[in-house]
N, C-alpha and C positions, 0 to 999 in steps of 0.2 A: 420206739419212741416216737411220737407224733410230732412232727415240726410245726413250729407256731406260724410258720409262713407257708402254708399249703396250698396257696393260689396265688396267681398274680393277676390282680384286677387291671381292667383297662382302665385308663384314664379318660373316661367318658367326656365328650364336650358338654359342657354345662347348656348349650342350646338344645341337647337332645331332650331335656325335661320339660314338661308342661308343670308350672307352680302356681301356688296361690300365696299372696302376700298377707302379712298380717294387716289389722286395721291401722296401724301405725307406719306401714310399709317398711319396717326394720327386718322383719323376719319373714321366711318362707316354708311352707310345706309342697313337698313335690308331691304332684297328683298323678303322674304316670309320664309316658314318652310322648312328645308332640306328635309322633307318628310311630306305629308298631315298629319294633326293633327286634333284633335277635343278637343278642350279646352272650358269648360263652361266658363272660366275667364281667360283671358290673360292679362300679363303685358309685356307690351314693355319697357324693361331695359335703363337706362340712359346711362349705358356702355356693352359693349361685348368685353372679351378679354383685358379688361382694357382701351378701346379707347371709346371716346363718341360716342355713336348713335346720329345722327344730323338728320336722316329721316327715313321714310318708304317710300320705291319706290312706284311707280305707279302699280297696280294690285296685291301687294304683298301679300295681304291674300284674295284677290277676291274669293268668293264661297267655303271660307273655314268655318267650324262650329264652330263659337265662339258667345258667348252670351254676355259677356261683355269685353271691354276693357280698360285698365289703363294706358294711355300712360305716362311715366315718364318725369319730368321736363328735360329740355335741348333737347328734340327732337323738332326740328324746323319746319319740312316740313312733311306733311304726304300726298302722291302722289295721283294723280287722281284714282279713282276707287279701292283705296287701301284695303277697307273693304265692297266693293259691294257684296251684296246677301250672306251676313254671317250668318243671322239670331239674329244680334246684337239688344239688347235691352237697354245696359247701357253703356255710353261712359264717359271717362274723358279725357280732352285735355288741355294740360299744357299751361302756359302763353307763348306768343310769339310764337306761332305756326301758321304755313301757312297751309290752308287745301285745298288740290286741287279739282278741280270739279269734281262733282259725287262721291267724296271719301268714302260717307256713305250710297251712295243710295242703294234702294231695301232692306231696313231693317225693323224693327218693333221699332225703339228706342223710349223709354217711358222715360228715365231719361238721362241727360248730365250735367256733370260739366265743365263748360269751363273757363279757365283761362284770365288773362289779355292781351290785345293786339292781338287778335288772329284774322287774316283774313281769307277769305273765298274766293275761286274763284267761280264763278258761283253762284250755289245755295247749293254747298258742296254734294249734295244729300239730303239735310234736307228739311223736311216739310216746305212749305212756312210759315205755321203758328208759327214755332220755329224761322223762319228767321226774322219775323216781332218782337216777342219778344226779340231775341237776337239784333236786330238794335236799339229797345229802352233801353236795360239795359247792354249789353255785358257780362262782368264777373258775373258770378253766378252759381245758381244749377236750373235746369229747370226740372220740371216733366210735360212731353207733354201729359200723359193720362188725366191730369187735367188742361194742360196749364197755370201752376203758374210758377213763378219765385221767387227766393228766393236769395238775394244777399249772398254772402259768408263773 
């Protein structure tokens, strides 16, 4: 059985992230790190500076050294190539997120927790075997090294 809490993300300092604010200044999109970072476990916060984080920009963390990422609820968009070539092995994607094309390409993901109503452009950079499982089950926990699905 796969444990629902399979990694312990670091509580990153919100000052570590570079962001863009919406036109009205009430929402933020994370565009990357202010300086290149190496995080074994990355937590994408639901808020920065008291403002909701609504997205992760295109190429935001491309080629950064990150082993796992826990994207908090409320983050609605994960841009294309956002986590390309990071060394990711574990990912948590919240409910209602939209994943851009190749967002998770060229990683070695072995475990994914995926929420309800997640949409994926193209293949999202995921292995075709995962996409087949995902299209059958949607929300749940996936152990890709064993090609197993466990409902949440």
